[in-house]
TIVO-2410 file (N, C-alpha, C; in nm, 3 decimals):
# residues 147
REC num residu      c1      c2      c3 atome chaine
REC   1      M   0.094  -0.146  -0.024     N      A
REC   1      M  -0.028   0.029   0.035    CA      A
REC   1      M   0.084   0.102   0.047     C      A
REC   2      K   0.052   0.215  -0.125     N      A
REC   2      K   0.158   0.333  -0.043    CA      A
REC   2      K   0.032   0.452  -0.035     C      A
REC   3      I   0.110   0.552   0.058     N      A
REC   3      I   0.045   0.648   0.096    CA      A
REC   3      I   0.078   0.751   0.058     C      A
REC   4      K  -0.013   0.891  -0.022     N      A
REC   4      K   0.057   1.004  -0.085    CA      A
REC   4      K  -0.008   1.129   0.025     C      A
REC   5      I   0.051   1.268   0.047     N      A
REC   5      I  -0.023   1.356   0.121    CA      A
REC   5      I   0.006   1.434  -0.016     C      A
REC   6      N  -0.084   1.541  -0.074     N      A
REC   6      N  -0.113   1.588  -0.140    CA      A
REC   6      N  -0.160   1.742  -0.062     C      A
REC   7      V  -0.065   1.867  -0.027     N      A
REC   7      V  -0.102   1.970  -0.008    CA      A
REC   7      V  -0.160   2.062  -0.127     C      A
REC   8      L  -0.304   2.111  -0.096     N      A
REC   8      L  -0.359   2.225  -0.200    CA      A
REC   8      L  -0.457   2.288  -0.116     C      A
REC   9      E  -0.346   2.435  -0.146     N      A
REC   9      E  -0.425   2.534  -0.060    CA      A
REC   9      E  -0.563   2.591  -0.079     C      A
REC  10      E  -0.627   2.529  -0.220     N      A
REC  10      E  -0.748   2.602  -0.239    CA      A
REC  10      E  -0.862   2.492  -0.192     C      A
REC  11      L  -0.819   2.375  -0.114     N      A
REC  11      L  -0.935   2.287  -0.020    CA      A
REC  11      L  -0.955   2.345   0.103     C      A
REC  12      D  -1.091   2.366   0.115     N      A
REC  12      D  -1.112   2.402   0.249    CA      A
REC  12      D  -1.137   2.281   0.379     C      A
REC  13      D  -1.154   2.163   0.326     N      A
REC  13      D  -1.135   2.055   0.420    CA      A
REC  13      D  -1.037   1.929   0.371     C      A
REC  14      I  -1.017   1.829   0.451     N      A
REC  14      I  -0.954   1.717   0.405    CA      A
REC  14      I  -1.030   1.669   0.299     C      A
REC  15      E  -0.949   1.622   0.219     N      A
REC  15      E  -1.018   1.505   0.113    CA      A
REC  15      E  -0.963   1.355   0.111     C      A
REC  16      V  -1.004   1.260   0.160     N      A
REC  16      V  -0.939   1.105   0.134    CA      A
REC  16      V  -0.960   1.062  -0.046     C      A
REC  17      I  -0.892   1.001  -0.110     N      A
REC  17      I  -0.912   0.923  -0.179    CA      A
REC  17      I  -0.831   0.791  -0.213     C      A
REC  18      I  -0.907   0.708  -0.226     N      A
REC  18      I  -0.867   0.563  -0.205    CA      A
REC  18      I  -0.859   0.499  -0.353     C      A
REC  19      Q  -0.791   0.441  -0.400     N      A
REC  19      Q  -0.723   0.394  -0.507    CA      A
REC  19      Q  -0.677   0.256  -0.511     C      A
REC  20      A  -0.793   0.174  -0.583     N      A
REC  20      A  -0.748   0.051  -0.608    CA      A
REC  20      A  -0.812  -0.023  -0.717     C      A
REC  21      K  -0.720  -0.148  -0.756     N      A
REC  21      K  -0.809  -0.207  -0.843    CA      A
REC  21      K  -0.939  -0.254  -0.850     C      A
REC  22      E  -0.972  -0.284  -0.708     N      A
REC  22      E  -1.099  -0.356  -0.701    CA      A
REC  22      E  -1.124  -0.319  -0.566     C      A
REC  23      I  -1.259  -0.332  -0.544     N      A
REC  23      I  -1.316  -0.263  -0.444    CA      A
REC  23      I  -1.312  -0.422  -0.350     C      A
REC  24      S  -1.207  -0.453  -0.271     N      A
REC  24      S  -1.189  -0.536  -0.135    CA      A
REC  24      S  -1.236  -0.520   0.002     C      A
REC  25      S  -1.239  -0.645   0.090     N      A
REC  25      S  -1.254  -0.625   0.252    CA      A
REC  25      S  -1.145  -0.531   0.302     C      A
REC  26      E  -1.031  -0.519   0.231     N      A
REC  26      E  -0.905  -0.449   0.311    CA      A
REC  26      E  -0.971  -0.325   0.287     C      A
REC  27      V  -0.999  -0.269   0.142     N      A
REC  27      V  -1.061  -0.136   0.081    CA      A
REC  27      V  -1.200  -0.091   0.195     C      A
REC  28      K  -1.272  -0.151   0.235     N      A
REC  28      K  -1.375  -0.160   0.274    CA      A
REC  28      K  -1.317  -0.144   0.411     C      A
REC  29      N  -1.246  -0.171   0.468     N      A
REC  29      N  -1.196  -0.154   0.612    CA      A
REC  29      N  -1.126  -0.036   0.621     C      A
REC  30      I  -1.039   0.008   0.521     N      A
REC  30      I  -0.996   0.145   0.545    CA      A
REC  30      I  -1.094   0.261   0.499     C      A
REC  31      E  -1.141   0.210   0.439     N      A
REC  31      E  -1.234   0.326   0.431    CA      A
REC  31      E  -1.354   0.338   0.550     C      A
REC  32      R  -1.366   0.218   0.640     N      A
REC  32      R  -1.473   0.229   0.761    CA      A
REC  32      R  -1.329   0.283   0.916     C      A
REC  33      F  -1.241   0.268   0.840     N      A
REC  33      F  -1.153   0.284   0.953    CA      A
REC  33      F  -1.141   0.464   0.962     C      A
REC  34      I  -1.092   0.510   0.843     N      A
REC  34      I  -1.120   0.658   0.820    CA      A
REC  34      I  -1.233   0.750   0.833     C      A
REC  35      S  -1.342   0.667   0.798     N      A
REC  35      S  -1.512   0.739   0.848    CA      A
REC  35      S  -1.494   0.750   1.020     C      A
REC  36      L  -1.414   0.668   1.053     N      A
REC  36      L  -1.446   0.691   1.219    CA      A
REC  36      L  -1.367   0.860   1.292     C      A
REC  37      Y  -1.283   0.875   1.223     N      A
REC  37      Y  -1.192   0.980   1.244    CA      A
REC  37      Y  -1.269   1.080   1.258     C      A
REC  38      D  -1.370   1.151   1.242     N      A
REC  38      D  -1.446   1.240   1.286    CA      A
REC  38      D  -1.556   1.253   1.327     C      A
REC  39      V  -1.642   1.112   1.378     N      A
REC  39      V  -1.748   1.079   1.431    CA      A
REC  39      V  -1.745   1.089   1.555     C      A
REC  40      S  -1.857   1.115   1.642     N      A
REC  40      S  -1.828   1.114   1.778    CA      A
REC  40      S  -1.978   1.034   1.855     C      A
REC  41      F  -1.999   1.010   1.967     N      A
REC  41      F  -2.161   0.960   1.968    CA      A
REC  41      F  -2.212   1.014   2.107     C      A
REC  42      Q  -2.330   1.014   2.177     N      A
REC  42      Q  -2.322   1.066   2.270    CA      A
REC  42      Q  -2.332   0.936   2.397     C      A
REC  43      V  -2.277   0.997   2.505     N      A
REC  43      V  -2.261   0.886   2.629    CA      A
REC  43      V  -2.290   0.989   2.810     C      A
REC  44      K  -2.310   0.864   2.880     N      A
REC  44      K  -2.387   0.973   2.991    CA      A
REC  44      K  -2.289   0.954   3.103     C      A
REC  45      K  -2.248   1.050   3.227     N      A
REC  45      K  -2.199   0.995   3.338    CA      A
REC  45      K  -2.254   1.098   3.437     C      A
REC  46      D  -2.297   1.044   3.575     N      A
REC  46      D  -2.315   1.121   3.665    CA      A
REC  46      D  -2.439   1.208   3.557     C      A
REC  47      Q  -2.546   1.171   3.504     N      A
REC  47      Q  -2.655   1.254   3.477    CA      A
REC  47      Q  -2.577   1.365   3.415     C      A
REC  48      R  -2.502   1.353   3.366     N      A
REC  48      R  -2.451   1.460   3.265    CA      A
REC  48      R  -2.426   1.434   3.117     C      A
REC  49      N  -2.417   1.481   2.984     N      A
REC  49      N  -2.403   1.398   2.899    CA      A
REC  49      N  -2.253   1.469   2.805     C      A
REC  50      F  -2.242   1.391   2.752     N      A
REC  50      F  -2.068   1.412   2.694    CA      A
REC  50      F  -2.075   1.351   2.519     C      A
REC  51      T  -1.984   1.404   2.481     N      A
REC  51      T  -1.945   1.328   2.322    CA      A
REC  51      T  -1.803   1.286   2.295     C      A
REC  52      I  -1.812   1.164   2.291     N      A
REC  52      I  -1.688   1.109   2.279    CA      A
REC  52      I  -1.660   1.042   2.149     C      A
REC  53      S  -1.560   1.041   2.089     N      A
REC  53      S  -1.483   0.993   1.973    CA      A
REC  53      S  -1.505   0.805   2.003     C      A
REC  54      P  -1.500   0.708   1.912     N      A
REC  54      P  -1.487   0.588   1.929    CA      A
REC  54      P  -1.337   0.570   1.937     C      A
REC  55      R  -1.261   0.615   1.878     N      A
REC  55      R  -1.129   0.599   1.924    CA      A
REC  55      R  -1.064   0.618   2.080     C      A
REC  56      E  -1.136   0.695   2.132     N      A
REC  56      E  -1.112   0.681   2.308    CA      A
REC  56      E  -1.166   0.601   2.360     C      A
REC  57      V  -1.243   0.461   2.298     N      A
REC  57      V  -1.312   0.378   2.332    CA      A
REC  57      V  -1.194   0.241   2.409     C      A
REC  58      Y  -1.181   0.249   2.507     N      A
REC  58      Y  -1.081   0.059   2.512    CA      A
REC  58      Y  -1.199  -0.040   2.489     C      A
REC  59      Y  -1.324  -0.085   2.607     N      A
REC  59      Y  -1.360  -0.152   2.531    CA      A
REC  59      Y  -1.521  -0.109   2.598     C      A
REC  60      V  -1.616  -0.172   2.511     N      A
REC  60      V  -1.748  -0.145   2.601    CA      A
REC  60      V  -1.822  -0.291   2.632     C      A
REC  61      D  -1.870  -0.307   2.770     N      A
REC  61      D  -1.926  -0.413   2.847    CA      A
REC  61      D  -2.104  -0.381   2.856     C      A
REC  62      A  -2.161  -0.494   2.828     N      A
REC  62      A  -2.294  -0.476   2.882    CA      A
REC  62      A  -2.350  -0.507   3.007     C      A
REC  63      V  -2.411  -0.499   3.041     N      A
REC  63      V  -2.430  -0.575   3.238    CA      A
REC  63      V  -2.573  -0.563   3.211     C      A
REC  64      D  -2.643  -0.682   3.200     N      A
REC  64      D  -2.816  -0.656   3.198    CA      A
REC  64      D  -2.861  -0.578   3.096     C      A
REC  65      H  -2.961  -0.453   3.129     N      A
REC  65      H  -2.950  -0.410   3.014    CA      A
REC  65      H  -2.924  -0.248   2.984     C      A
REC  66      D  -2.794  -0.261   3.014     N      A
REC  66      D  -2.724  -0.128   3.067    CA      A
REC  66      D  -2.580  -0.184   3.004     C      A
REC  67      V  -2.536  -0.056   2.889     N      A
REC  67      V  -2.410  -0.088   2.823    CA      A
REC  67      V  -2.328   0.072   2.864     C      A
REC  68      F  -2.198   0.002   2.876     N      A
REC  68      F  -2.113   0.070   2.971    CA      A
REC  68      F  -1.998   0.105   2.875     C      A
REC  69      I  -1.968   0.216   2.877     N      A
REC  69      I  -1.805   0.268   2.778    CA      A
REC  69      I  -1.737   0.282   2.849     C      A
REC  70      Y  -1.573   0.231   2.850     N      A
REC  70      Y  -1.505   0.270   2.919    CA      A
REC  70      Y  -1.353   0.316   2.872     C      A
REC  71      T  -1.322   0.450   2.910     N      A
REC  71      T  -1.196   0.529   2.829    CA      A
REC  71      T  -1.038   0.480   2.879     C      A
REC  72      K  -0.977   0.527   2.906     N      A
REC  72      K  -0.897   0.550   2.956    CA      A
REC  72      K  -0.878   0.608   3.113     C      A
REC  73      D  -0.964   0.679   3.133     N      A
REC  73      D  -0.991   0.726   3.274    CA      A
REC  73      D  -1.144   0.719   3.323     C      A
REC  74      D  -1.222   0.690   3.243     N      A
REC  74      D  -1.370   0.697   3.257    CA      A
REC  74      D  -1.435   0.614   3.261     C      A
REC  75      V  -1.607   0.561   3.299     N      A
REC  75      V  -1.664   0.516   3.222    CA      A
REC  75      V  -1.802   0.557   3.222     C      A
REC  76      Y  -1.832   0.541   3.101     N      A
REC  76      Y  -2.012   0.599   3.073    CA      A
REC  76      Y  -2.098   0.558   3.025     C      A
REC  77      E  -2.199   0.545   3.048     N      A
REC  77      E  -2.323   0.449   3.012    CA      A
REC  77      E  -2.382   0.506   2.892     C      A
REC  78      T  -2.425   0.439   2.798     N      A
REC  78      T  -2.477   0.486   2.649    CA      A
REC  78      T  -2.600   0.403   2.647     C      A
REC  79      S  -2.686   0.466   2.555     N      A
REC  79      S  -2.802   0.402   2.564    CA      A
REC  79      S  -2.821   0.348   2.375     C      A
REC  80      Y  -2.732   0.289   2.311     N      A
REC  80      Y  -2.685   0.218   2.245    CA      A
REC  80      Y  -2.702   0.062   2.301     C      A
REC  81      K  -2.755  -0.046   2.199     N      A
REC  81      K  -2.715  -0.148   2.255    CA      A
REC  81      K  -2.569  -0.195   2.212     C      A
REC  82      L  -2.511  -0.340   2.234     N      A
REC  82      L  -2.393  -0.379   2.223    CA      A
REC  82      L  -2.383  -0.389   2.067     C      A
REC  83      Y  -2.501  -0.451   2.010     N      A
REC  83      Y  -2.489  -0.486   1.852    CA      A
REC  83      Y  -2.495  -0.344   1.818     C      A
REC  84      Q  -2.555  -0.226   1.807     N      A
REC  84      Q  -2.550  -0.154   1.759    CA      A
REC  84      Q  -2.435  -0.096   1.737     C      A
REC  85      L  -2.322  -0.094   1.836     N      A
REC  85      L  -2.197  -0.034   1.844    CA      A
REC  85      L  -2.110  -0.148   1.788     C      A
REC  86      E  -2.138  -0.272   1.778     N      A
REC  86      E  -2.057  -0.337   1.728    CA      A
REC  86      E  -2.064  -0.347   1.544     C      A
REC  87      E  -2.201  -0.279   1.502     N      A
REC  87      E  -2.218  -0.255   1.360    CA      A
REC  87      E  -2.136  -0.123   1.308     C      A
REC  88      M  -2.170  -0.003   1.380     N      A
REC  88      M  -2.117   0.087   1.377    CA      A
REC  88      M  -2.010   0.116   1.358     C      A
REC  89      F  -1.940   0.028   1.423     N      A
REC  89      F  -1.804   0.073   1.499    CA      A
REC  89      F  -1.700  -0.063   1.438     C      A
REC  90      S  -1.747  -0.122   1.352     N      A
REC  90      S  -1.678  -0.254   1.335    CA      A
REC  90      S  -1.523  -0.245   1.264     C      A
REC  91      S  -1.512  -0.210   1.253     N      A
REC  91      S  -1.346  -0.189   1.203    CA      A
REC  91      S  -1.294  -0.183   1.323     C      A
REC  92      L  -1.291  -0.124   1.423     N      A
REC  92      L  -1.222  -0.042   1.586    CA      A
REC  92      L  -1.288  -0.177   1.653     C      A
REC  93      L  -1.394  -0.195   1.683     N      A
REC  93      L  -1.433  -0.260   1.834    CA      A
REC  93      L  -1.457  -0.375   1.731     C      A
REC  94      L  -1.411  -0.489   1.833     N      A
REC  94      L  -1.446  -0.658   1.821    CA      A
REC  94      L  -1.513  -0.712   1.890     C      A
REC  95      R  -1.647  -0.794   1.892     N      A
REC  95      R  -1.683  -0.864   2.015    CA      A
REC  95      R  -1.548  -1.004   2.073     C      A
REC  96      V  -1.549  -0.996   2.214     N      A
REC  96      V  -1.448  -1.041   2.243    CA      A
REC  96      V  -1.495  -1.194   2.335     C      A
REC  97      N  -1.642  -1.168   2.373     N      A
REC  97      N  -1.738  -1.222   2.434    CA      A
REC  97      N  -1.845  -1.223   2.419     C      A
REC  98      K  -1.997  -1.291   2.495     N      A
REC  98      K  -2.094  -1.249   2.492    CA      A
REC  98      K  -2.145  -1.087   2.517     C      A
REC  99      N  -2.072  -1.066   2.592     N      A
REC  99      N  -2.092  -0.930   2.656    CA      A
REC  99      N  -2.012  -0.789   2.651     C      A
REC 100      T  -1.886  -0.812   2.560     N      A
REC 100      T  -1.787  -0.742   2.550    CA      A
REC 100      T  -1.768  -0.722   2.437     C      A
REC 101      L  -1.717  -0.590   2.371     N      A
REC 101      L  -1.635  -0.530   2.266    CA      A
REC 101      L  -1.524  -0.485   2.327     C      A
REC 102      V  -1.436  -0.478   2.228     N      A
REC 102      V  -1.254  -0.438   2.262    CA      A
REC 102      V  -1.201  -0.397   2.153     C      A
REC 103      N  -1.143  -0.265   2.162     N      A
REC 103      N  -1.085  -0.143   2.077    CA      A
REC 103      N  -0.967  -0.223   2.047     C      A
REC 104      I  -0.929  -0.275   1.958     N      A
REC 104      I  -0.807  -0.374   1.888    CA      A
REC 104      I  -0.699  -0.303   1.918     C      A
REC 105      K  -0.711  -0.188   1.875     N      A
REC 105      K  -0.607  -0.077   1.888    CA      A
REC 105      K  -0.519  -0.033   2.016     C      A
REC 106      K  -0.633  -0.050   2.141     N      A
REC 106      K  -0.603  -0.092   2.249    CA      A
REC 106      K  -0.539  -0.176   2.358     C      A
REC 107      I  -0.512  -0.318   2.253     N      A
REC 107      I  -0.459  -0.412   2.362    CA      A
REC 107      I  -0.342  -0.395   2.335     C      A
REC 108      D  -0.269  -0.423   2.484     N      A
REC 108      D  -0.157  -0.394   2.477    CA      A
REC 108      D  -0.074  -0.554   2.510     C      A
REC 109      S  -0.133  -0.614   2.539     N      A
REC 109      S  -0.075  -0.792   2.556    CA      A
REC 109      S  -0.166  -0.884   2.546     C      A
REC 110      F  -0.184  -1.002   2.531     N      A
REC 110      F  -0.259  -1.089   2.601    CA      A
REC 110      F  -0.157  -1.245   2.629     C      A
REC 111      K  -0.259  -1.328   2.710     N      A
REC 111      K  -0.176  -1.441   2.721    CA      A
REC 111      K  -0.305  -1.590   2.739     C      A
REC 112      S  -0.240  -1.689   2.660     N      A
REC 112      S  -0.333  -1.800   2.715    CA      A
REC 112      S  -0.435  -1.804   2.825     C      A
REC 113      S  -0.489  -1.884   2.865     N      A
REC 113      S  -0.587  -1.877   2.970    CA      A
REC 113      S  -0.695  -2.036   2.993     C      A
REC 114      L  -0.758  -2.091   3.096     N      A
REC 114      L  -0.815  -2.185   3.134    CA      A
REC 114      L  -0.903  -2.195   2.956     C      A
REC 115      N  -0.936  -2.330   2.968     N      A
REC 115      N  -1.025  -2.400   2.819    CA      A
REC 115      N  -1.005  -2.314   2.762     C      A
REC 116      G  -0.889  -2.292   2.648     N      A
REC 116      G  -0.882  -2.210   2.527    CA      A
REC 116      G  -0.962  -2.044   2.565     C      A
REC 117      R  -0.962  -2.019   2.634     N      A
REC 117      R  -0.996  -1.875   2.655    CA      A
REC 117      R  -0.829  -1.804   2.621     C      A
REC 118      M  -0.863  -1.658   2.611     N      A
REC 118      M  -0.730  -1.605   2.629    CA      A
REC 118      M  -0.770  -1.504   2.753     C      A
REC 119      E  -0.678  -1.384   2.790     N      A
REC 119      E  -0.702  -1.275   2.873    CA      A
REC 119      E  -0.637  -1.155   2.797     C      A
REC 120      A  -0.654  -1.068   2.780     N      A
REC 120      A  -0.620  -0.937   2.687    CA      A
REC 120      A  -0.581  -0.832   2.795     C      A
REC 121      E  -0.513  -0.801   2.790     N      A
REC 121      E  -0.454  -0.688   2.907    CA      A
REC 121      E  -0.420  -0.552   2.812     C      A
REC 122      L  -0.502  -0.441   2.830     N      A
REC 122      L  -0.533  -0.322   2.789    CA      A
REC 122      L  -0.427  -0.228   2.814     C      A
REC 123      K  -0.433  -0.117   2.688     N      A
REC 123      K  -0.333  -0.006   2.743    CA      A
REC 123      K  -0.322   0.055   2.904     C      A
REC 124      N  -0.466   0.076   2.916     N      A
REC 124      N  -0.515   0.096   3.051    CA      A
REC 124      N  -0.471   0.020   3.195     C      A
REC 125      K  -0.436  -0.103   3.127     N      A
REC 125      K  -0.406  -0.209   3.254    CA      A
REC 125      K  -0.539  -0.294   3.272     C      A
REC 126      D  -0.625  -0.251   3.215     N      A
REC 126      D  -0.773  -0.358   3.207    CA      A
REC 126      D  -0.751  -0.495   3.163     C      A
REC 127      K  -0.822  -0.596   3.251     N      A
REC 127      K  -0.822  -0.690   3.190    CA      A
REC 127      K  -0.906  -0.759   3.105     C      A
REC 128      I  -0.944  -0.803   2.985     N      A
REC 128      I  -1.027  -0.851   2.950    CA      A
REC 128      I  -1.055  -0.979   2.914     C      A
REC 129      V  -1.165  -1.095   2.948     N      A
REC 129      V  -1.169  -1.219   2.882    CA      A
REC 129      V  -1.205  -1.248   2.746     C      A
REC 130      I  -1.148  -1.287   2.679     N      A
REC 130      I  -1.177  -1.340   2.535    CA      A
REC 130      I  -1.223  -1.499   2.550     C      A
REC 131      S  -1.356  -1.532   2.485     N      A
REC 131      S  -1.419  -1.645   2.495    CA      A
REC 131      S  -1.339  -1.703   2.360     C      A
REC 132      R  -1.336  -1.821   2.381     N      A
REC 132      R  -1.227  -1.915   2.296    CA      A
REC 132      R  -1.286  -1.906   2.163     C      A
REC 133      M  -1.461  -1.893   2.161     N      A
REC 133      M  -1.558  -1.892   2.055    CA      A
REC 133      M  -1.458  -1.734   1.954     C      A
REC 134      Y  -1.433  -1.631   2.006     N      A
REC 134      Y  -1.373  -1.547   1.929    CA      A
REC 134      Y  -1.251  -1.503   1.938     C      A
REC 135      V  -1.149  -1.596   1.965     N      A
REC 135      V  -1.005  -1.619   2.013    CA      A
REC 135      V  -0.992  -1.588   1.832     C      A
REC 136      S  -0.998  -1.703   1.738     N      A
REC 136      S  -0.996  -1.697   1.613    CA      A
REC 136      S  -1.018  -1.571   1.562     C      A
REC 137      K  -1.117  -1.473   1.576     N      A
REC 137      K  -1.159  -1.377   1.502    CA      A
REC 137      K  -1.050  -1.256   1.569     C      A
REC 138      L  -1.018  -1.229   1.677     N      A
REC 138      L  -0.910  -1.152   1.726    CA      A
REC 138      L  -0.784  -1.149   1.671     C      A
REC 139      K  -0.762  -1.278   1.687     N      A
REC 139      K  -0.628  -1.353   1.592    CA      A
REC 139      K  -0.628  -1.288   1.441     C      A
REC 140      E  -0.731  -1.279   1.386     N      A
REC 140      E  -0.755  -1.274   1.254    CA      A
REC 140      E  -0.752  -1.114   1.211     C      A
REC 141      A  -0.841  -1.028   1.321     N      A
REC 141      A  -0.819  -0.914   1.337    CA      A
REC 141      A  -0.705  -0.844   1.320     C      A
REC 142      L  -0.602  -0.909   1.427     N      A
REC 142      L  -0.458  -0.803   1.471    CA      A
REC 142      L  -0.387  -0.935   1.366     C      A
REC 143      K  -0.427  -0.962   1.230     N      A
REC 143      K  -0.353  -0.988   1.112    CA      A
REC 143      K  -0.231  -1.088   1.209     C      A
REC 144      G  -0.235  -1.186   1.311     N      A
REC 144      G  -0.125  -1.235   1.372    CA      A
REC 144      G  -0.048  -1.185   1.419     C      A
REC 145      E  -0.052  -1.035   1.476     N      A
REC 145      E   0.067  -1.024   1.522    CA      A
REC 145      E   0.108  -1.022   1.640     C      A
REC 146      Y   0.005  -1.103   1.698     N      A
REC 146      Y   0.028  -1.197   1.834    CA      A
REC 146      Y  -0.007  -1.339   1.827     C      A
REC 147      R   0.141  -1.401   1.884     N      A
REC 147      R   0.149  -1.533   1.880    CA      A
REC 147      R   0.136  -1.631   1.975     C      A
***
């Protein structure tokens, strides 16, 4: 993949052009990832509303009917369902067990655990259990960076 940056003084905003031989899954993933750059969504904490970027999210956890967003230092609540966040931010958030999505860019390390499970340590030192059903999807998403 080649990356070129052209500075054009007449532009009012950043324009990204993806050129490819065909529209592959890699091209679609690049498009989704770039589209997350300027996206934000509403969350709540202590009866106050905040706007955060999906890039700030370390992981998302569903407990009963509530969905919590964990960032580096805070925990927020959202009205979105887990599956909605998974669909909206599929290039960034990956389901790792029945109730949890993790930002794959925030994984620092992981190790094998019992019964084929894994445990991921995030950059904020939180630990997430990865169900054996999702281990192969995580490895695929990380493109074999961790073995």
